[in-house]
Gaussian input, Z-matrix of N, CA and C with variables (Angstrom, degrees):
# hf/3-21g

backbone

0 1
 N
 C     1     B1
 C     2     B2     1     A1
 N     3     B3     2     A2     1     D1
 C     4     B4     3     A3     2     D2
 C     5     B5     4     A4     3     D3
 N     6     B6     5     A5     4     D4
 C     7     B7     6     A6     5     D5
 C     8     B8     7     A7     6     D6
 N     9     B9     8     A8     7     D7
 C    10    B10     9     A9     8     D8
 C    11    B11    10    A10     9     D9
 N    12    B12    11    A11    10    D10
 C    13    B13    12    A12    11    D11
 C    14    B14    13    A13    12    D12
 N    15    B15    14    A14    13    D13
 C    16    B16    15    A15    14    D14
 C    17    B17    16    A16    15    D15
 N    18    B18    17    A17    16    D16
 C    19    B19    18    A18    17    D17
 C    20    B20    19    A19    18    D18
 N    21    B21    20    A20    19    D19
 C    22    B22    21    A21    20    D20
 C    23    B23    22    A22    21    D21
 N    24    B24    23    A23    22    D22
 C    25    B25    24    A24    23    D23
 C    26    B26    25    A25    24    D24
 N    27    B27    26    A26    25    D25
 C    28    B28    27    A27    26    D26
 C    29    B29    28    A28    27    D27
 N    30    B30    29    A29    28    D28
 C    31    B31    30    A30    29    D29
 C    32    B32    31    A31    30    D30
 N    33    B33    32    A32    31    D31
 C    34    B34    33    A33    32    D32
 C    35    B35    34    A34    33    D33
 N    36    B36    35    A35    34    D34
 C    37    B37    36    A36    35    D35
 C    38    B38    37    A37    36    D36
 N    39    B39    38    A38    37    D37
 C    40    B40    39    A39    38    D38
 C    41    B41    40    A40    39    D39
 N    42    B42    41    A41    40    D40
 C    43    B43    42    A42    41    D41
 C    44    B44    43    A43    42    D42
 N    45    B45    44    A44    43    D43
 C    46    B46    45    A45    44    D44
 C    47    B47    46    A46    45    D45
 N    48    B48    47    A47    46    D46
 C    49    B49    48    A48    47    D47
 C    50    B50    49    A49    48    D48
 N    51    B51    50    A50    49    D49
 C    52    B52    51    A51    50    D50
 C    53    B53    52    A52    51    D51
 N    54    B54    53    A53    52    D52
 C    55    B55    54    A54    53    D53
 C    56    B56    55    A55    54    D54
 N    57    B57    56    A56    55    D55
 C    58    B58    57    A57    56    D56
 C    59    B59    58    A58    57    D57
 N    60    B60    59    A59    58    D58
 C    61    B61    60    A60    59    D59
 C    62    B62    61    A61    60    D60
 N    63    B63    62    A62    61    D61
 C    64    B64    63    A63    62    D62
 C    65    B65    64    A64    63    D63
 N    66    B66    65    A65    64    D64
 C    67    B67    66    A66    65    D65
 C    68    B68    67    A67    66    D66
 N    69    B69    68    A68    67    D67
 C    70    B70    69    A69    68    D68
 C    71    B71    70    A70    69    D69
 N    72    B72    71    A71    70    D70
 C    73    B73    72    A72    71    D71
 C    74    B74    73    A73    72    D72
 N    75    B75    74    A74    73    D73
 C    76    B76    75    A75    74    D74
 C    77    B77    76    A76    75    D75
 N    78    B78    77    A77    76    D76
 C    79    B79    78    A78    77    D77
 C    80    B80    79    A79    78    D78
 N    81    B81    80    A80    79    D79
 C    82    B82    81    A81    80    D80
 C    83    B83    82    A82    81    D81
 N    84    B84    83    A83    82    D82
 C    85    B85    84    A84    83    D83
 C    86    B86    85    A85    84    D84
 N    87    B87    86    A86    85    D85
 C    88    B88    87    A87    86    D86
 C    89    B89    88    A88    87    D87
 N    90    B90    89    A89    88    D88
 C    91    B91    90    A90    89    D89
 C    92    B92    91    A91    90    D90
 N    93    B93    92    A92    91    D91
 C    94    B94    93    A93    92    D92
 C    95    B95    94    A94    93    D93
 N    96    B96    95    A95    94    D94
 C    97    B97    96    A96    95    D95
 C    98    B98    97    A97    96    D96
 N    99    B99    98    A98    97    D97
 C   100   B100    99    A99    98    D98
 C   101   B101   100   A100    99    D99
 N   102   B102   101   A101   100   D100
 C   103   B103   102   A102   101   D101
 C   104   B104   103   A103   102   D102
 N   105   B105   104   A104   103   D103
 C   106   B106   105   A105   104   D104
 C   107   B107   106   A106   105   D105
 N   108   B108   107   A107   106   D106
 C   109   B109   108   A108   107   D107
 C   110   B110   109   A109   108   D108
 N   111   B111   110   A110   109   D109
 C   112   B112   111   A111   110   D110
 C   113   B113   112   A112   111   D111
 N   114   B114   113   A113   112   D112
 C   115   B115   114   A114   113   D113
 C   116   B116   115   A115   114   D114
 N   117   B117   116   A116   115   D115
 C   118   B118   117   A117   116   D116
 C   119   B119   118   A118   117   D117
 N   120   B120   119   A119   118   D118
 C   121   B121   120   A120   119   D119
 C   122   B122   121   A121   120   D120
 N   123   B123   122   A122   121   D121
 C   124   B124   123   A123   122   D122
 C   125   B125   124   A124   123   D123
 N   126   B126   125   A125   124   D124
 C   127   B127   126   A126   125   D125
 C   128   B128   127   A127   126   D126
 N   129   B129   128   A128   127   D127
 C   130   B130   129   A129   128   D128
 C   131   B131   130   A130   129   D129
 N   132   B132   131   A131   130   D130
 C   133   B133   132   A132   131   D131
 C   134   B134   133   A133   132   D132
 N   135   B135   134   A134   133   D133
 C   136   B136   135   A135   134   D134
 C   137   B137   136   A136   135   D135
 N   138   B138   137   A137   136   D136
 C   139   B139   138   A138   137   D137
 C   140   B140   139   A139   138   D138
 N   141   B141   140   A140   139   D139
 C   142   B142   141   A141   140   D140
 C   143   B143   142   A142   141   D141
 N   144   B144   143   A143   142   D142
 C   145   B145   144   A144   143   D143
 C   146   B146   145   A145   144   D144
 N   147   B147   146   A146   145   D145
 C   148   B148   147   A147   146   D146
 C   149   B149   148   A148   147   D147
 N   150   B150   149   A149   148   D148
 C   151   B151   150   A150   149   D149
 C   152   B152   151   A151   150   D150
 N   153   B153   152   A152   151   D151
 C   154   B154   153   A153   152   D152
 C   155   B155   154   A154   153   D153
 N   156   B156   155   A155   154   D154
 C   157   B157   156   A156   155   D155
 C   158   B158   157   A157   156   D156
 N   159   B159   158   A158   157   D157
 C   160   B160   159   A159   158   D158
 C   161   B161   160   A160   159   D159
 N   162   B162   161   A161   160   D160
 C   163   B163   162   A162   161   D161
 C   164   B164   163   A163   162   D162
 N   165   B165   164   A164   163   D163
 C   166   B166   165   A165   164   D164
 C   167   B167   166   A166   165   D165
 N   168   B168   167   A167   166   D166
 C   169   B169   168   A168   167   D167
 C   170   B170   169   A169   168   D168
 N   171   B171   170   A170   169   D169
 C   172   B172   171   A171   170   D170
 C   173   B173   172   A172   171   D171
 N   174   B174   173   A173   172   D172
 C   175   B175   174   A174   173   D173
 C   176   B176   175   A175   174   D174
 N   177   B177   176   A176   175   D175
 C   178   B178   177   A177   176   D176
 C   179   B179   178   A178   177   D177
 N   180   B180   179   A179   178   D178
 C   181   B181   180   A180   179   D179
 C   182   B182   181   A181   180   D180
 N   183   B183   182   A182   181   D181
 C   184   B184   183   A183   182   D182
 C   185   B185   184   A184   183   D183
 N   186   B186   185   A185   184   D184
 C   187   B187   186   A186   185   D185
 C   188   B188   187   A187   186   D186
 N   189   B189   188   A188   187   D187
 C   190   B190   189   A189   188   D188
 C   191   B191   190   A190   189   D189
 N   192   B192   191   A191   190   D190
 C   193   B193   192   A192   191   D191
 C   194   B194   193   A193   192   D192
 N   195   B195   194   A194   193   D193
 C   196   B196   195   A195   194   D194
 C   197   B197   196   A196   195   D195
 N   198   B198   197   A197   196   D196
 C   199   B199   198   A198   197   D197
 C   200   B200   199   A199   198   D198
 N   201   B201   200   A200   199   D199
 C   202   B202   201   A201   200   D200
 C   203   B203   202   A202   201   D201
 N   204   B204   203   A203   202   D202
 C   205   B205   204   A204   203   D203
 C   206   B206   205   A205   204   D204
 N   207   B207   206   A206   205   D205
 C   208   B208   207   A207   206   D206
 C   209   B209   208   A208   207   D207
 N   210   B210   209   A209   208   D208
 C   211   B211   210   A210   209   D209
 C   212   B212   211   A211   210   D210
 N   213   B213   212   A212   211   D211
 C   214   B214   213   A213   212   D212
 C   215   B215   214   A214   213   D213
 N   216   B216   215   A215   214   D214
 C   217   B217   216   A216   215   D215
 C   218   B218   217   A217   216   D216
 N   219   B219   218   A218   217   D217
 C   220   B220   219   A219   218   D218
 C   221   B221   220   A220   219   D219
 N   222   B222   221   A221   220   D220
 C   223   B223   222   A222   221   D221
 C   224   B224   223   A223   222   D222
 N   225   B225   224   A224   223   D223
 C   226   B226   225   A225   224   D224
 C   227   B227   226   A226   225   D225
 N   228   B228   227   A227   226   D226
 C   229   B229   228   A228   227   D227
 C   230   B230   229   A229   228   D228
 N   231   B231   230   A230   229   D229
 C   232   B232   231   A231   230   D230
 C   233   B233   232   A232   231   D231
 N   234   B234   233   A233   232   D232
 C   235   B235   234   A234   233   D233
 C   236   B236   235   A235   234   D234
 N   237   B237   236   A236   235   D235
 C   238   B238   237   A237   236   D236
 C   239   B239   238   A238   237   D237
 N   240   B240   239   A239   238   D238
 C   241   B241   240   A240   239   D239
 C   242   B242   241   A241   240   D240
 N   243   B243   242   A242   241   D241
 C   244   B244   243   A243   242   D242
 C   245   B245   244   A244   243   D243
 N   246   B246   245   A245   244   D244
 C   247   B247   246   A246   245   D245
 C   248   B248   247   A247   246   D246
 N   249   B249   248   A248   247   D247
 C   250   B250   249   A249   248   D248
 C   251   B251   250   A250   249   D249
 N   252   B252   251   A251   250   D250
 C   253   B253   252   A252   251   D251
 C   254   B254   253   A253   252   D252
 N   255   B255   254   A254   253   D253
 C   256   B256   255   A255   254   D254
 C   257   B257   256   A256   255   D255
 N   258   B258   257   A257   256   D256
 C   259   B259   258   A258   257   D257
 C   260   B260   259   A259   258   D258
 N   261   B261   260   A260   259   D259
 C   262   B262   261   A261   260   D260
 C   263   B263   262   A262   261   D261

   B1=1.4753
   B2=1.5478
   B3=1.2810
   B4=1.4688
   B5=1.5326
   B6=1.3727
   B7=1.4263
   B8=1.5000
   B9=1.2843
   B10=1.4493
   B11=1.4463
   B12=1.3492
   B13=1.3881
   B14=1.5980
   B15=1.2743
   B16=1.4307
   B17=1.5047
   B18=1.3339
   B19=1.4777
   B20=1.5760
   B21=1.2525
   B22=1.4943
   B23=1.5021
   B24=1.2575
   B25=1.4375
   B26=1.5190
   B27=1.2581
   B28=1.5319
   B29=1.5181
   B30=1.3051
   B31=1.5031
   B32=1.5536
   B33=1.2433
   B34=1.4709
   B35=1.4651
   B36=1.3533
   B37=1.3618
   B38=1.5925
   B39=1.3799
   B40=1.5116
   B41=1.5256
   B42=1.2416
   B43=1.5171
   B44=1.5294
   B45=1.2261
   B46=1.4883
   B47=1.5555
   B48=1.2405
   B49=1.4521
   B50=1.5897
   B51=1.3073
   B52=1.4946
   B53=1.5445
   B54=1.3231
   B55=1.4625
   B56=1.5213
   B57=1.2427
   B58=1.5827
   B59=1.4828
   B60=1.3581
   B61=1.4399
   B62=1.5468
   B63=1.3281
   B64=1.4279
   B65=1.5792
   B66=1.4410
   B67=1.4596
   B68=1.5157
   B69=1.3131
   B70=1.4476
   B71=1.5256
   B72=1.3546
   B73=1.4727
   B74=1.5024
   B75=1.3402
   B76=1.3982
   B77=1.5909
   B78=1.3248
   B79=1.4233
   B80=1.5166
   B81=1.3152
   B82=1.4908
   B83=1.4448
   B84=1.4243
   B85=1.4784
   B86=1.4750
   B87=1.3192
   B88=1.4045
   B89=1.5268
   B90=1.3366
   B91=1.4773
   B92=1.4920
   B93=1.3325
   B94=1.4076
   B95=1.4930
   B96=1.3353
   B97=1.4344
   B98=1.6133
   B99=1.3264
   B100=1.4202
   B101=1.5590
   B102=1.3422
   B103=1.3977
   B104=1.5030
   B105=1.4185
   B106=1.3522
   B107=1.5580
   B108=1.2765
   B109=1.4675
   B110=1.5112
   B111=1.2730
   B112=1.4409
   B113=1.5460
   B114=1.3209
   B115=1.4385
   B116=1.5765
   B117=1.3262
   B118=1.4692
   B119=1.5260
   B120=1.3616
   B121=1.4642
   B122=1.5431
   B123=1.3582
   B124=1.4581
   B125=1.5073
   B126=1.3212
   B127=1.4420
   B128=1.5421
   B129=1.3059
   B130=1.4610
   B131=1.5983
   B132=1.3832
   B133=1.4360
   B134=1.5348
   B135=1.3249
   B136=1.5148
   B137=1.5547
   B138=1.2181
   B139=1.4940
   B140=1.4815
   B141=1.2965
   B142=1.5265
   B143=1.5731
   B144=1.2968
   B145=1.4843
   B146=1.5361
   B147=1.3286
   B148=1.5212
   B149=1.5579
   B150=1.2382
   B151=1.5071
   B152=1.5265
   B153=1.2876
   B154=1.4232
   B155=1.5518
   B156=1.2872
   B157=1.4986
   B158=1.5243
   B159=1.2684
   B160=1.4337
   B161=1.5409
   B162=1.3546
   B163=1.5347
   B164=1.5247
   B165=1.3030
   B166=1.4831
   B167=1.5365
   B168=1.3211
   B169=1.5224
   B170=1.4930
   B171=1.3439
   B172=1.4898
   B173=1.5513
   B174=1.2799
   B175=1.4553
   B176=1.4775
   B177=1.3265
   B178=1.4654
   B179=1.5192
   B180=1.2968
   B181=1.5332
   B182=1.6281
   B183=1.2237
   B184=1.4507
   B185=1.5057
   B186=1.4311
   B187=1.4497
   B188=1.4968
   B189=1.3442
   B190=1.5084
   B191=1.5151
   B192=1.3434
   B193=1.4886
   B194=1.5483
   B195=1.3497
   B196=1.4914
   B197=1.5046
   B198=1.3361
   B199=1.4998
   B200=1.5413
   B201=1.3246
   B202=1.4825
   B203=1.5365
   B204=1.2515
   B205=1.5058
   B206=1.5008
   B207=1.3620
   B208=1.4857
   B209=1.5394
   B210=1.3313
   B211=1.4719
   B212=1.4431
   B213=1.3837
   B214=1.4803
   B215=1.5354
   B216=1.3641
   B217=1.4457
   B218=1.4914
   B219=1.3624
   B220=1.4007
   B221=1.5433
   B222=1.3407
   B223=1.4944
   B224=1.5638
   B225=1.2336
   B226=1.5295
   B227=1.4821
   B228=1.3409
   B229=1.4708
   B230=1.4690
   B231=1.3153
   B232=1.4607
   B233=1.5304
   B234=1.3083
   B235=1.4926
   B236=1.4998
   B237=1.3183
   B238=1.4989
   B239=1.6352
   B240=1.2878
   B241=1.4524
   B242=1.4981
   B243=1.3472
   B244=1.4743
   B245=1.4749
   B246=1.3534
   B247=1.4087
   B248=1.5003
   B249=1.3638
   B250=1.3451
   B251=1.5553
   B252=1.2987
   B253=1.5031
   B254=1.5258
   B255=1.3370
   B256=1.5371
   B257=1.4778
   B258=1.3467
   B259=1.5106
   B260=1.4682
   B261=1.2841
   B262=1.5181
   B263=1.4810
   A1=107.11
   A2=114.17
   A3=123.28
   A4=108.04
   A5=115.16
   A6=119.61
   A7=112.03
   A8=116.26
   A9=122.54
   A10=110.52
   A11=118.35
   A12=122.08
   A13=111.65
   A14=114.62
   A15=118.42
   A16=112.04
   A17=119.11
   A18=123.11
   A19=103.53
   A20=117.88
   A21=119.97
   A22=110.58
   A23=121.05
   A24=123.94
   A25=110.39
   A26=116.42
   A27=124.26
   A28=106.85
   A29=112.73
   A30=118.65
   A31=111.89
   A32=117.92
   A33=127.07
   A34=110.99
   A35=117.39
   A36=120.65
   A37=110.41
   A38=112.57
   A39=116.70
   A40=115.32
   A41=121.43
   A42=119.48
   A43=108.82
   A44=120.55
   A45=121.67
   A46=109.40
   A47=116.59
   A48=121.47
   A49=112.16
   A50=113.08
   A51=118.86
   A52=112.71
   A53=117.49
   A54=122.59
   A55=108.89
   A56=114.51
   A57=118.16
   A58=107.63
   A59=121.13
   A60=124.35
   A61=106.97
   A62=119.87
   A63=124.46
   A64=110.30
   A65=114.27
   A66=118.27
   A67=107.34
   A68=120.66
   A69=123.98
   A70=110.41
   A71=115.97
   A72=120.06
   A73=108.31
   A74=125.03
   A75=129.40
   A76=110.70
   A77=116.18
   A78=120.54
   A79=116.70
   A80=114.56
   A81=121.74
   A82=104.50
   A83=111.58
   A84=120.39
   A85=111.22
   A86=120.17
   A87=126.93
   A88=107.55
   A89=115.65
   A90=118.12
   A91=113.92
   A92=119.62
   A93=126.67
   A94=109.19
   A95=118.37
   A96=119.44
   A97=106.02
   A98=112.14
   A99=117.83
   A100=107.07
   A101=114.21
   A102=118.68
   A103=112.62
   A104=116.96
   A105=120.47
   A106=111.28
   A107=115.99
   A108=119.81
   A109=110.37
   A110=117.58
   A111=122.14
   A112=109.84
   A113=117.64
   A114=124.19
   A115=104.41
   A116=118.63
   A117=123.59
   A118=113.65
   A119=117.05
   A120=120.87
   A121=109.21
   A122=111.78
   A123=122.49
   A124=107.23
   A125=116.30
   A126=121.21
   A127=109.63
   A128=115.67
   A129=120.15
   A130=106.26
   A131=109.62
   A132=117.18
   A133=107.16
   A134=110.62
   A135=116.93
   A136=110.11
   A137=117.72
   A138=123.29
   A139=107.22
   A140=117.41
   A141=121.24
   A142=111.63
   A143=111.75
   A144=121.19
   A145=105.82
   A146=112.32
   A147=121.93
   A148=110.65
   A149=118.05
   A150=121.07
   A151=108.61
   A152=115.45
   A153=124.40
   A154=115.37
   A155=112.09
   A156=120.28
   A157=113.67
   A158=117.10
   A159=120.09
   A160=111.92
   A161=115.58
   A162=119.75
   A163=106.65
   A164=111.90
   A165=118.90
   A166=111.06
   A167=113.03
   A168=115.87
   A169=113.32
   A170=117.99
   A171=123.64
   A172=105.55
   A173=117.27
   A174=118.43
   A175=109.96
   A176=120.72
   A177=123.83
   A178=109.01
   A179=120.63
   A180=125.10
   A181=104.47
   A182=114.91
   A183=118.03
   A184=118.27
   A185=112.85
   A186=116.44
   A187=112.56
   A188=117.93
   A189=120.71
   A190=109.05
   A191=117.23
   A192=122.45
   A193=109.54
   A194=115.28
   A195=116.60
   A196=113.51
   A197=116.30
   A198=120.07
   A199=108.91
   A200=116.12
   A201=120.29
   A202=112.84
   A203=115.10
   A204=123.49
   A205=109.94
   A206=115.73
   A207=120.14
   A208=109.66
   A209=119.21
   A210=122.77
   A211=112.70
   A212=117.36
   A213=126.00
   A214=108.31
   A215=108.92
   A216=118.36
   A217=111.08
   A218=113.80
   A219=123.10
   A220=108.83
   A221=119.79
   A222=117.89
   A223=108.86
   A224=115.63
   A225=122.41
   A226=106.52
   A227=114.18
   A228=120.07
   A229=110.45
   A230=114.97
   A231=121.48
   A232=109.93
   A233=116.97
   A234=119.16
   A235=111.15
   A236=114.86
   A237=119.91
   A238=106.17
   A239=119.53
   A240=123.23
   A241=108.74
   A242=119.68
   A243=119.71
   A244=111.88
   A245=121.55
   A246=125.30
   A247=115.31
   A248=118.03
   A249=123.23
   A250=109.41
   A251=117.64
   A252=122.77
   A253=108.97
   A254=119.47
   A255=117.19
   A256=113.77
   A257=115.78
   A258=119.09
   A259=111.23
   A260=111.22
   A261=117.67
   A262=107.52
   D1=144.27
   D2=168.43
   D3=-97.33
   D4=136.76
   D5=-176.38
   D6=-143.11
   D7=164.71
   D8=175.19
   D9=-115.73
   D10=124.44
   D11=177.89
   D12=-115.49
   D13=133.67
   D14=177.74
   D15=-115.59
   D16=146.31
   D17=-173.92
   D18=-135.79
   D19=125.93
   D20=176.15
   D21=-138.95
   D22=152.04
   D23=179.34
   D24=165.84
   D25=172.89
   D26=170.99
   D27=-58.64
   D28=132.74
   D29=179.55
   D30=-66.10
   D31=133.95
   D32=175.40
   D33=-156.97
   D34=162.51
   D35=-179.69
   D36=-70.13
   D37=140.97
   D38=176.04
   D39=99.65
   D40=-7.59
   D41=-174.42
   D42=-63.98
   D43=-49.44
   D44=-179.81
   D45=-62.36
   D46=-43.03
   D47=177.62
   D48=-56.73
   D49=-50.59
   D50=179.66
   D51=-60.13
   D52=-46.59
   D53=-179.40
   D54=-64.18
   D55=-51.06
   D56=-171.80
   D57=-68.01
   D58=-37.13
   D59=179.54
   D60=-61.63
   D61=-52.65
   D62=179.42
   D63=-52.82
   D64=-44.32
   D65=-178.46
   D66=-65.04
   D67=-42.87
   D68=-178.49
   D69=-59.57
   D70=-44.40
   D71=-177.31
   D72=-64.99
   D73=-27.13
   D74=-179.72
   D75=-90.90
   D76=0.06
   D77=-174.05
   D78=61.79
   D79=33.64
   D80=179.60
   D81=-93.64
   D82=128.90
   D83=177.23
   D84=-88.62
   D85=123.18
   D86=175.40
   D87=-81.66
   D88=108.17
   D89=-176.23
   D90=-89.84
   D91=-27.25
   D92=177.63
   D93=-158.53
   D94=152.36
   D95=179.67
   D96=-147.85
   D97=144.13
   D98=172.57
   D99=-137.61
   D100=130.62
   D101=-179.15
   D102=-139.79
   D103=151.18
   D104=179.24
   D105=-153.34
   D106=159.61
   D107=175.44
   D108=-120.64
   D109=122.44
   D110=176.42
   D111=-113.55
   D112=113.82
   D113=-171.57
   D114=52.83
   D115=-118.46
   D116=-176.96
   D117=-97.07
   D118=7.79
   D119=-172.18
   D120=-109.71
   D121=132.07
   D122=178.04
   D123=-99.25
   D124=138.52
   D125=171.69
   D126=-139.21
   D127=139.06
   D128=-178.38
   D129=-145.63
   D130=138.00
   D131=173.82
   D132=-121.05
   D133=131.69
   D134=-177.66
   D135=-117.75
   D136=131.81
   D137=169.25
   D138=-96.84
   D139=108.83
   D140=-170.60
   D141=-122.87
   D142=158.41
   D143=179.70
   D144=-123.13
   D145=113.03
   D146=178.58
   D147=-84.18
   D148=139.43
   D149=172.04
   D150=-60.30
   D151=153.19
   D152=178.22
   D153=-51.75
   D154=-30.29
   D155=-176.11
   D156=-84.74
   D157=-5.51
   D158=-175.28
   D159=-112.48
   D160=139.20
   D161=-178.89
   D162=-110.62
   D163=163.32
   D164=176.50
   D165=-56.67
   D166=-36.19
   D167=177.47
   D168=-61.98
   D169=-40.42
   D170=179.91
   D171=-63.75
   D172=-42.22
   D173=-177.44
   D174=-68.12
   D175=-40.73
   D176=179.55
   D177=-63.54
   D178=-33.96
   D179=-179.49
   D180=-64.52
   D181=-51.28
   D182=-178.55
   D183=-67.44
   D184=-37.11
   D185=177.91
   D186=-75.04
   D187=-22.13
   D188=177.98
   D189=-62.17
   D190=-34.83
   D191=175.64
   D192=-63.09
   D193=-43.67
   D194=177.65
   D195=-70.56
   D196=-33.90
   D197=176.31
   D198=-59.53
   D199=-49.70
   D200=-178.39
   D201=-62.00
   D202=-46.88
   D203=-175.73
   D204=-65.45
   D205=-42.36
   D206=-170.80
   D207=-99.76
   D208=-5.58
   D209=-175.05
   D210=59.34
   D211=55.48
   D212=-178.72
   D213=-122.32
   D214=168.45
   D215=162.75
   D216=-116.34
   D217=121.67
   D218=-174.16
   D219=-117.45
   D220=124.81
   D221=174.07
   D222=-128.83
   D223=152.69
   D224=-179.26
   D225=-141.58
   D226=135.97
   D227=171.92
   D228=-149.30
   D229=151.59
   D230=178.93
   D231=-56.37
   D232=139.89
   D233=179.89
   D234=-61.51
   D235=-31.79
   D236=-175.85
   D237=-65.65
   D238=-40.67
   D239=175.94
   D240=-69.92
   D241=-42.24
   D242=176.90
   D243=-61.33
   D244=-43.94
   D245=173.72
   D246=-57.74
   D247=-43.47
   D248=-176.23
   D249=-68.99
   D250=-37.47
   D251=-178.81
   D252=-70.91
   D253=-25.87
   D254=-176.08
   D255=-112.87
   D256=18.20
   D257=171.40
   D258=-81.30
   D259=141.71
   D260=-179.07
   D261=-94.09

C-alpha cells in the first residue's frame, strides 16, 4: 500500500533518524520526502510504501512510540484516502 505520513513538532536533533529508523524496522520504503523548518517547528511529509503484510494500524502503533519519545505528532493514511479527500 502507498501511504502519506506527516511528522510535525518542535525542531530538535534526531527527528529524521528516529522516523526513518522506525520505517526501516517495519520494512517501509520511503519513496519521497519533503521537510522544512519554520522558526522552531519541524514539518516533514513522507510518501511511503508499506509491505503487504503491514497495515496502517500496525504503523500507527510503532509510530506512537516515536511520537512519545521525540514529542512529535505523526499521522499516516492511505494515499487513496488522501487523494479522495483532496480531489476537487
